[in-house]
C-alpha positions as CSV (number, residue, x, y, z in Angstrom):
1,X,74.7,134.8,122.5
2,X,75.3,131.3,120.8
3,X,78.6,132.3,119.4
4,X,79.8,133.4,122.9
5,X,78.7,130.1,124.5
6,X,80.7,128.2,121.6
7,X,83.8,130.4,122.2
8,X,83.8,130.3,125.7
9,X,83.5,126.5,125.8
10,X,86.4,126.2,123.5
11,X,88.5,128.5,125.4
12,X,88.0,126.0,128.2
13,X,88.6,123.0,125.9
14,X,91.8,124.4,124.6
15,X,93.1,125.3,128.2
16,X,92.2,121.5,129.3
17,X,92.8,119.3,126.5
18,X,95.0,116.0,126.8
19,X,98.7,116.6,126.0
20,X,98.1,113.7,123.4
21,X,96.0,115.9,121.4
22,X,99.2,118.1,120.3
23,X,101.9,115.3,120.4
24,X,100.4,111.8,119.2
25,X,100.6,110.8,115.3
26,X,99.0,107.6,115.9
27,X,96.1,107.1,118.4
28,X,95.0,103.9,120.1
29,X,93.0,101.7,117.8
30,X,91.2,99.8,120.3
31,X,88.9,103.1,120.5
32,X,89.2,103.8,116.9
33,X,86.1,103.0,114.7
34,X,87.3,103.9,111.0
35,X,83.7,104.2,109.8
36,X,82.6,106.5,112.6
37,X,86.1,108.2,113.1
38,X,85.1,111.7,113.0
39,X,81.3,111.5,113.9
40,X,81.5,109.3,116.9
41,X,84.1,111.9,118.5
42,X,82.0,114.8,117.6
43,X,78.9,113.2,118.8
44,X,80.4,112.7,122.2
45,X,82.3,116.0,122.2
46,X,78.7,117.7,121.3
47,X,77.4,116.0,124.6
48,X,80.3,117.4,126.6
49,X,79.6,121.0,125.2
50,X,75.8,120.6,126.1
51,X,77.0,119.5,129.7
52,X,79.7,122.5,129.6
53,X,82.1,119.5,130.8
54,X,85.7,120.5,129.3
55,X,87.4,118.5,132.0
56,X,90.7,116.9,130.8
57,X,89.5,113.4,132.0
58,X,86.4,113.8,130.1
59,X,88.2,115.0,126.9
60,X,90.5,112.0,127.2
61,X,87.9,109.6,127.2
62,X,86.6,110.7,123.8
63,X,87.3,107.9,121.0
64,X,89.8,108.4,118.6
65,X,89.1,110.9,115.8
66,X,90.4,109.5,112.6
67,X,93.6,107.8,112.3
68,X,97.1,109.5,112.1
69,X,97.0,113.2,111.9
70,X,97.2,112.7,108.1
71,X,93.3,112.1,107.9
72,X,92.5,114.2,110.9
73,X,92.8,114.2,114.8
74,X,91.3,115.4,117.9
75,X,92.2,119.3,117.3
76,X,91.3,119.2,113.6
77,X,88.0,118.0,114.6
78,X,87.5,120.6,117.2
79,X,88.7,123.3,114.8
80,X,86.0,122.3,112.4
81,X,83.4,121.8,114.6
82,X,83.9,125.5,116.0
83,X,84.1,126.9,112.6
84,X,81.1,125.0,111.5
85,X,79.1,126.2,114.6
86,X,80.0,129.8,113.8
87,X,79.0,129.8,110.2
88,X,75.7,127.4,111.1
89,X,76.9,124.6,108.9
90,X,77.2,120.7,109.9
91,X,80.7,119.6,111.4
92,X,81.3,117.4,108.6
93,X,81.1,120.3,106.1
94,X,84.1,121.8,107.2
95,X,87.7,120.2,106.4
96,X,91.1,121.5,107.4
97,X,94.3,120.9,105.4
98,X,97.6,121.7,105.9
99,X,97.9,122.6,102.3
100,X,96.5,125.7,100.7
101,X,95.8,123.9,97.3
102,X,94.9,120.5,97.8
103,X,91.2,121.5,98.8
104,X,90.7,122.9,95.6
105,X,92.4,119.9,93.6
106,X,90.0,117.8,95.7
107,X,87.0,119.3,94.2
108,X,88.5,119.4,90.7
109,X,89.2,115.6,91.1
110,X,85.6,114.7,91.7
111,X,84.0,117.0,89.2
112,X,86.6,115.3,86.6
113,X,85.1,112.1,87.2
114,X,81.6,113.4,87.4
115,X,82.2,115.1,84.3
116,X,80.9,118.7,85.8
117,X,82.1,122.1,85.2
118,X,84.2,124.1,87.7
119,X,85.1,127.6,88.0
120,X,87.6,129.0,90.7
121,X,87.0,132.5,91.8
122,X,89.3,134.5,94.2
123,X,89.6,138.1,95.6
124,X,93.3,139.1,95.8
125,X,95.7,136.3,94.9
126,X,95.7,132.8,94.8
127,X,98.5,131.0,96.6
128,X,101.8,131.5,94.8
129,X,102.2,127.7,94.3
130,X,99.2,127.4,92.2
131,X,100.0,126.7,88.7
132,X,96.9,126.7,86.7
133,X,98.5,125.5,83.4
134,X,100.3,122.5,85.0
135,X,97.2,121.3,87.1
136,X,95.3,121.3,83.7
137,X,98.0,119.6,81.7
138,X,99.4,117.1,84.4
139,X,96.3,116.3,86.6
140,X,93.9,116.5,84.0
141,X,91.5,119.0,85.9
142,X,89.5,121.4,84.0
143,X,88.0,124.8,85.5
144,X,87.8,128.6,84.7
145,X,89.6,131.0,86.8
146,X,88.3,134.3,87.5
147,X,89.6,137.1,90.1
148,X,86.7,139.2,91.6
149,X,86.4,142.0,93.7
150,X,83.9,140.8,96.1
151,X,81.5,138.0,96.5
152,X,78.3,140.3,95.6
153,X,79.4,140.2,91.8
154,X,79.2,136.3,91.6
155,X,76.7,135.3,88.9
156,X,75.0,132.0,88.1
157,X,77.0,129.2,86.8
158,X,76.3,125.7,85.5
159,X,78.6,123.5,87.7
160,X,80.7,123.9,90.8
161,X,81.9,127.5,92.3
162,X,84.9,127.2,94.3
163,X,85.6,130.7,96.1
164,X,89.3,131.2,97.4
165,X,89.9,134.0,99.8
166,X,93.2,134.6,101.6
167,X,92.2,135.6,105.2
168,X,94.0,136.8,108.4
169,X,91.3,135.8,110.7
170,X,90.4,132.1,111.2
171,X,86.5,131.3,111.2
172,X,85.1,134.0,108.9
173,X,83.4,133.1,106.0
174,X,80.8,135.0,103.9
175,X,78.8,132.2,102.5
176,X,76.6,133.0,99.6
177,X,74.2,130.7,98.1
178,X,76.2,130.9,94.5
179,X,79.3,129.6,96.2
180,X,79.4,125.7,96.6
181,X,83.1,125.5,98.1
182,X,84.5,128.2,100.3
183,X,88.1,127.8,101.1
184,X,89.9,130.4,103.4
185,X,93.5,130.2,102.9
186,X,95.6,131.1,106.1
187,X,98.9,131.2,104.8
188,X,101.2,130.1,108.3
189,X,98.6,127.5,108.9
190,X,97.0,125.8,105.8
191,X,93.3,126.1,104.7
192,X,89.8,125.5,105.8
193,X,87.3,124.2,103.4
194,X,83.5,125.0,103.8
195,X,80.9,122.9,101.7
196,X,78.0,124.9,101.3
197,X,74.5,123.7,100.6
198,X,73.1,120.1,100.9
199,X,73.4,119.4,97.2
200,X,77.3,119.6,97.6
201,X,77.5,117.1,100.6
202,X,78.1,114.0,98.5
203,X,81.7,115.5,98.0
204,X,82.5,115.4,101.6
205,X,83.8,111.9,101.8
206,X,85.9,112.3,98.4
207,X,87.5,115.5,99.8
208,X,88.1,113.8,103.1
209,X,89.8,110.9,101.0
210,X,92.0,113.4,99.1
211,X,93.1,114.6,102.5
212,X,93.9,110.9,103.8
213,X,95.6,109.9,100.6
214,X,97.5,113.0,98.9
215,X,98.1,115.4,101.8
216,X,97.5,115.5,105.6
217,X,95.1,117.8,107.8
218,X,96.0,121.0,109.4
219,X,98.7,119.6,112.0
220,X,97.8,119.7,115.6
221,X,100.3,122.6,116.3
222,X,98.6,124.6,113.8
223,X,95.1,123.8,114.7
224,X,96.1,124.9,118.1
225,X,97.3,128.1,116.6
226,X,94.1,128.5,114.7
227,X,91.9,127.9,117.8
228,X,94.1,130.5,119.7
229,X,93.6,133.1,116.8
230,X,89.8,132.5,117.1
231,X,89.6,133.2,120.7
232,X,91.6,136.4,119.9
233,X,94.8,135.2,121.7
234,X,98.1,135.7,120.9
235,X,99.2,133.1,118.3
236,X,101.5,130.3,119.4
237,X,102.3,129.4,115.8
238,X,105.8,128.2,115.7
239,X,108.9,130.2,115.8
240,X,110.4,130.6,112.6
241,X,113.9,131.6,113.7
242,X,115.6,128.3,113.7
243,X,113.5,127.1,110.7
244,X,116.3,127.3,108.2
245,X,118.9,125.8,110.4
246,X,116.7,122.7,111.1
247,X,116.0,122.1,107.4
248,X,119.8,122.2,106.6
249,X,120.4,120.0,109.6
250,X,117.8,117.7,108.5
251,X,118.8,117.7,104.7
252,X,122.5,116.8,106.0
253,X,121.5,114.2,108.2
254,X,119.4,112.7,105.2
255,X,122.6,112.7,103.1
256,X,124.7,111.0,105.7
257,X,122.1,108.4,106.4
258,X,121.2,107.6,103.0
259,X,124.8,108.2,101.4
260,X,123.4,110.3,98.5
261,X,124.6,113.7,97.3
262,X,121.5,114.5,95.6
263,X,118.8,117.1,96.8
264,X,116.5,115.8,99.5
265,X,112.9,116.6,99.4
266,X,110.6,116.7,102.7
267,X,106.9,116.4,102.4
268,X,104.4,116.8,105.0
269,X,103.9,112.8,105.2
270,X,105.1,109.6,103.5
271,X,102.0,109.7,101.0
272,X,102.5,113.4,100.3
273,X,105.9,112.5,99.3
274,X,104.8,109.7,97.3
275,X,102.1,111.8,95.5
276,X,104.7,114.2,94.5
277,X,107.0,111.5,93.2
278,X,104.0,110.0,91.2
279,X,102.8,113.2,89.7
280,X,106.4,114.4,89.0
281,X,107.2,111.4,87.0
282,X,103.7,111.6,85.2
283,X,105.0,115.0,84.5
284,X,108.2,114.1,83.2
285,X,106.6,111.1,81.1
286,X,104.1,113.7,79.4
287,X,107.2,116.1,78.4
288,X,109.8,113.6,77.3
289,X,107.8,110.4,76.1
290,X,104.9,112.2,74.5
291,X,101.9,110.1,73.6
292,X,103.3,106.8,75.4
293,X,101.2,105.0,78.2
294,X,102.5,105.4,81.5
295,X,102.3,102.2,83.9
296,X,102.9,102.2,87.6
297,X,103.8,98.8,88.5
298,X,102.5,98.3,92.3
299,X,102.4,95.1,94.6
300,X,98.5,94.3,95.0
301,X,98.9,93.7,98.5
302,X,101.2,96.5,99.7
303,X,100.4,99.2,102.1
304,X,96.8,100.6,101.5
305,X,97.7,103.9,101.2
306,X,100.2,103.4,98.3
307,X,97.9,100.9,96.5
308,X,95.0,103.3,96.7
309,X,96.8,106.5,95.8
310,X,98.4,104.8,92.7
311,X,94.9,103.8,91.6
312,X,93.7,107.1,92.4
313,X,96.1,108.7,90.2
314,X,95.4,106.3,87.2
315,X,91.5,107.1,87.5
316,X,92.1,110.6,86.8
317,X,94.7,110.4,83.7
318,X,93.8,108.8,80.5
319,X,97.3,107.2,79.5
320,X,98.1,106.1,83.1
321,X,97.6,102.6,84.4
322,X,98.2,100.5,87.4
323,X,100.0,96.9,86.6
324,X,100.0,94.4,89.6
325,X,103.3,93.0,91.0
326,X,103.2,90.0,93.0
327,X,106.0,89.9,95.5
328,X,105.0,88.1,98.6
329,X,104.7,84.4,99.5
330,X,104.9,82.3,96.7
331,X,105.7,85.0,94.2
332,X,109.3,86.2,93.8
333,X,109.8,90.1,93.3
334,X,112.6,89.7,90.9
335,X,110.8,87.2,88.8
336,X,107.5,89.3,88.8
337,X,109.4,92.3,87.7
338,X,111.1,90.7,84.8
339,X,107.9,89.5,83.6
340,X,106.0,92.9,84.0
341,X,108.7,94.8,82.5
342,X,109.0,92.5,79.4
343,X,105.3,93.1,78.6
344,X,105.5,96.9,79.3
345,X,108.6,97.0,76.9
346,X,106.7,95.3,74.2
347,X,104.0,98.0,74.6
348,X,106.6,100.7,74.3
349,X,105.4,102.4,77.5
350,X,106.9,104.1,80.4
351,X,107.6,102.0,83.3
352,X,107.3,103.3,86.9
353,X,107.7,100.6,89.5
354,X,106.7,101.2,93.4
355,X,108.0,98.4,95.6
356,X,108.7,98.2,99.6
357,X,111.9,96.5,100.7
358,X,111.5,94.6,103.1
359,X,107.8,93.9,102.1
360,X,105.0,94.5,104.2
361,X,103.5,92.4,106.0
362,X,105.7,89.4,105.1
363,X,109.2,91.4,105.5
364,X,110.9,89.7,102.7
365,X,114.0,91.1,101.0
366,X,114.5,90.0,97.4
367,X,117.9,88.9,95.8
368,X,119.2,92.4,95.3
369,X,122.1,91.4,92.9
370,X,119.1,89.7,90.8
371,X,116.8,92.8,91.3
372,X,119.7,95.0,90.2
373,X,120.2,92.9,87.1
374,X,116.4,92.5,86.2
375,X,116.1,96.3,86.6
376,X,119.2,97.4,84.3
377,X,118.6,94.8,81.8
378,X,118.0,96.5,78.1
379,X,114.6,95.5,76.7
380,X,113.1,95.8,73.3
381,X,110.1,97.2,71.9
382,X,107.5,95.2,69.8
383,X,109.3,96.9,66.8
384,X,112.8,96.1,68.1
385,X,113.9,99.6,69.4
386,X,115.3,100.2,72.8
387,X,112.5,100.3,75.5
388,X,112.4,103.0,77.9
389,X,114.3,102.1,81.1
390,X,112.3,101.9,84.3
391,X,112.5,104.2,87.5
392,X,112.4,102.2,90.7
393,X,110.7,103.9,93.3
394,X,111.5,102.2,96.7
395,X,109.6,102.7,99.9
396,X,112.1,101.7,102.4
397,X,110.4,102.9,105.6
398,X,111.0,99.4,107.2
399,X,114.8,99.7,106.7
400,X,115.7,103.6,106.4
401,X,119.2,103.0,107.3
402,X,120.1,100.8,104.2
403,X,122.2,103.1,101.6
404,X,120.6,101.5,98.5
405,X,121.3,104.8,96.4
406,X,124.7,105.6,97.5
407,X,127.2,106.2,94.7
408,X,128.3,102.5,94.7
409,X,125.2,101.0,96.0
410,X,123.3,98.0,94.9
411,X,120.9,100.1,92.8
412,X,123.4,103.1,91.5
413,X,123.3,101.5,87.6
414,X,119.5,102.1,87.6
415,X,117.1,105.1,87.9
416,X,116.0,104.9,91.5
417,X,114.3,107.2,93.8
418,X,113.8,106.0,97.3
419,X,111.4,107.4,100.1
420,X,110.6,107.1,103.9
421,X,107.7,107.8,106.0
422,X,109.1,110.0,108.7
423,X,106.3,109.1,111.2
424,X,108.1,105.8,111.6
425,X,112.0,105.8,112.7
426,X,113.2,109.0,111.4
427,X,110.9,110.9,114.1
428,X,110.0,107.9,116.3
429,X,106.4,108.6,115.8
430,X,106.4,112.1,116.5
431,X,105.6,113.5,113.4
432,X,104.1,112.3,109.9
433,X,106.8,113.9,107.6
434,X,108.2,112.0,104.8
435,X,111.2,112.6,102.7
436,X,112.8,111.2,99.4
437,X,116.3,111.2,97.7
438,X,117.4,109.9,94.3
439,X,120.5,108.3,93.1
440,X,122.8,110.1,90.5
441,X,120.8,108.5,87.6
442,X,117.6,109.9,88.8
443,X,118.8,113.1,89.8
444,X,117.0,115.1,87.1
445,X,113.7,113.8,88.1
446,X,113.9,115.5,91.5
447,X,113.1,118.9,89.6
448,X,109.6,117.6,88.6
449,X,109.0,115.9,92.0
450,X,109.8,119.2,93.7
451,X,107.6,121.2,91.4
452,X,104.6,118.8,92.6
453,X,105.6,118.8,96.1
454,X,105.4,122.7,96.0
455,X,102.3,123.0,93.7
456,X,100.4,120.7,96.2
457,X,101.8,122.8,99.0
458,X,102.8,119.4,100.7
459,X,106.2,120.4,102.1
460,X,107.0,119.5,105.8
461,X,106.3,122.1,108.2
462,X,108.9,124.0,110.4
463,X,107.7,122.2,113.6
464,X,108.2,118.9,111.9
465,X,111.5,120.0,110.6
466,X,112.6,120.8,114.1
467,X,111.4,117.3,115.3
468,X,113.2,115.5,112.7
469,X,116.6,117.4,113.3
470,X,115.8,116.0,116.9
471,X,115.2,112.7,116.1
472,X,117.2,111.7,113.2
473,X,120.9,111.8,114.8
474,X,119.6,108.8,117.0
475,X,117.9,106.8,114.4
476,X,120.4,104.3,113.4
477,X,121.3,103.6,116.8
478,X,117.6,103.1,117.7
479,X,117.1,100.7,114.6
480,X,119.8,98.5,115.9
481,X,118.5,98.4,119.5
482,X,114.9,97.7,118.2
483,X,116.4,94.8,116.0
484,X,118.0,93.2,118.8
485,X,114.7,93.1,120.9
486,X,113.0,92.0,117.8
487,X,115.4,89.2,117.0
488,X,115.3,87.6,120.9
489,X,111.3,87.7,120.8
490,X,111.4,85.9,117.4
491,X,113.7,83.5,118.9
492,X,111.7,83.0,122.0
493,X,108.6,82.4,120.0
494,X,110.4,79.9,117.7
495,X,111.4,78.0,120.8
496,X,107.8,78.5,122.8
497,X,105.6,77.8,119.9
498,X,107.5,75.8,117.1
499,X,104.3,75.5,115.1
500,X,104.1,79.2,114.6
501,X,105.2,80.6,111.2
502,X,107.1,83.7,111.7
503,X,108.2,86.1,108.7
504,X,111.4,87.9,109.6
505,X,114.7,88.5,107.9
506,X,117.4,85.8,108.1
507,X,120.7,86.3,110.4
508,X,122.3,86.7,106.9
509,X,120.3,89.5,105.7
510,X,120.6,91.4,109.1
511,X,124.5,91.0,108.6
512,X,123.9,92.9,105.1
513,X,122.0,95.7,107.2
514,X,118.5,94.7,106.8
515,X,117.6,94.9,110.5
516,X,113.8,95.6,110.6
517,X,111.9,95.6,114.2
518,X,108.9,94.2,112.6
519,X,107.7,90.8,112.2
520,X,104.4,88.9,111.0
521,X,103.2,85.9,112.9
522,X,101.0,83.1,111.5
523,X,99.7,81.3,114.6
524,X,99.2,77.5,114.3
525,X,95.9,76.8,113.4
526,X,93.4,73.6,113.1
527,X,90.2,72.9,111.4
528,X,88.9,70.4,108.9
529,X,88.5,72.8,105.8
530,X,90.5,76.0,104.9
531,X,87.9,78.4,106.1
532,X,87.6,76.7,109.4
533,X,91.5,76.8,109.7
534,X,91.4,80.5,108.6
535,X,88.8,81.2,111.0
536,X,90.6,79.7,114.0
537,X,94.1,81.5,113.1
538,X,92.2,84.9,113.2
539,X,90.6,84.4,116.4
540,X,93.9,83.0,117.8
541,X,95.6,86.2,116.2
542,X,93.0,88.4,118.1
543,X,93.3,86.7,121.4
544,X,96.9,87.1,121.5
545,X,96.9,90.8,120.8
546,X,93.9,91.2,123.4
547,X,95.9,89.5,126.0
548,X,99.2,91.4,125.2
549,X,97.2,94.8,125.6
550,X,95.2,93.5,128.7
551,X,98.5,92.5,130.5
552,X,100.9,95.0,129.4
553,X,98.7,98.2,129.0
554,X,101.6,100.5,129.3
555,X,103.8,99.0,126.5
556,X,101.7,97.0,124.2
557,X,99.3,98.9,122.1
558,X,97.0,97.8,119.1
559,X,98.4,100.2,116.8
560,X,99.7,100.2,113.1
561,X,102.8,102.1,113.8
562,X,106.3,101.2,113.6
563,X,109.8,102.7,114.6
564,X,108.2,103.9,117.9
565,X,110.2,105.2,120.8
566,X,108.8,102.9,123.3
567,X,106.8,99.7,123.8
568,X,105.4,97.2,121.4
569,X,102.7,97.8,118.7
570,X,100.3,95.0,117.5
571,X,98.0,94.9,114.4
572,X,96.3,93.0,111.9
573,X,97.4,94.5,108.4
574,X,94.4,93.2,106.8
575,X,92.1,95.4,108.8
576,X,94.4,98.6,109.1
577,X,97.4,99.2,106.8
578,X,95.6,96.9,104.1
579,X,92.4,98.9,104.5
580,X,91.8,99.7,100.9
581,X,93.7,96.7,99.4
582,X,91.4,94.0,97.5
583,X,90.0,91.5,99.6
584,X,91.7,88.7,98.1
585,X,95.2,90.1,98.5
586,X,94.8,90.8,102.3
587,X,96.7,89.1,104.9
588,X,95.1,88.2,108.1
589,X,98.1,87.7,109.9
590,X,99.6,89.4,113.0
591,X,102.1,92.2,112.5
592,X,104.3,92.9,115.4
593,X,106.6,96.1,115.8
594,X,109.2,96.4,118.7
595,X,110.9,99.4,120.2
596,X,114.5,99.9,121.6
597,X,112.9,100.6,124.8
598,X,110.7,98.0,126.4
599,X,110.2,95.5,128.9
600,X,110.9,92.5,126.7
601,X,110.9,89.9,129.5
602,X,107.3,90.7,130.5
603,X,106.3,90.3,126.8
604,X,108.0,86.9,126.9
605,X,106.2,85.9,129.9
606,X,102.7,87.0,128.7
607,X,103.3,85.0,125.5
608,X,104.3,81.9,127.5
609,X,101.0,82.6,129.3
610,X,99.2,82.8,125.9
611,X,100.9,79.3,124.7
612,X,99.8,77.5,127.8
613,X,96.0,78.5,127.1
614,X,96.1,77.0,123.6
């Protein structure tokens, strides 16, 4: 009876759900509490369930579930709640993934750090991309692997038992007390992990963090299909008829945009792509530089996901270490790279540099000729041998139109890989997919990177590919129009509030093709001490953002996104994109992101009203 009540209610929810649940990648941060992201949504969803209220207006009023679809979203939360109800589990014990293999890796990661044994049992076959030898050798994870006929033959085990089952039906799980983690794999959709038993609840936040940093949740479209299957309705899973044509189109567009002729790789998100790059490079170093230390050089104040992911990789692999690269403000990226590479060369280690151009949030571009020279400089080890040359991994999400890696491009003389988060300009905020390309010198590395993209089952989905095929052709034009709006707004702020410090590209850099549509704003401050001045500035930043959102609710949003199709987004990076960065390296300044389609005159008017109030 209880199951029927749940399924009847979910049927109504699926029928009445807000359209945003299917199409938004980033929800409003003004109704988002990161610490309570899933629980707050589900607590209020449970109230609606108890009241049998599935009206669209009630569902629309629920607080934001997670942030980006990468970590989770309303439909993944509803799917997980439903599966939990049907299996008498707490909702937090059910976690959905777009990937079929990463939930296994998530448990293996925690057990590696906890020095705990793991066995993986499965019926039928494991996902075809699961490569046990590579997972042990490259990721450093330890486990026993065994095929069984059925769950009745599971014996006692000192450690964690992961049971992997490839299933046609969503929501069915034969939970035995001897199974700690039940992973039901649904090839077209992804997978659903059930955490079984109170003794395993300490794993939940760690598993969710893997989903946040190294992969994505089951996508809204796939969750919708899973719910349809659960309700025994015809599956609305995406039509595959045009999948190959869309992929071919996207690959051609990426070559055209980047000016490269090497293979392009498409991941389910920017961080999925970055994870494949990192693990592919670790794999390459293990094969070609046996026994040598691997150093990932990363700016300490860069986007929190990049920073956090790099440190998470280093935590798992003995010979991998993260080296800080100061790049913003008083630090010059070129000088910092030179200093760091000299030290790594002396240690005869393998240098991999991850950097954003322009930097985030200060929107700075280094002297590219000097950058090329410092990266291509031959260095010597302590014993006088030629040091291993670096691989430069460029996050160019803020300027995907710049052809860094073309045959005669500024970085053509060094091994370079660039990647872009597709949730920004490539898709205009419609999907999270990411892509990466390499120049000719780094082309050989793509094979290993692709291996790990596939092993983690992190390729872009068919629907993601379709949306990129629709959006990429207009990307460069949108970048140009958004830049014009941004330049005009920046100039207006300079004239209206000369005391404000604005970080934005110069006119000269713009002529070279660096035309971002994001700038950072340090408002004038006052006070007798540094603490007072900082506190006043932070409060003023928030006042401006609140005023913009209140006065222009249809266009101004409190959000971390960039490259959106419409409106203007405001955020404080220290509280959002730098979420896991060390406190001392955080930047408490306002970051403003403009689109090609917005009422610029209205934004100027509200800013002028704000200035008159301070």
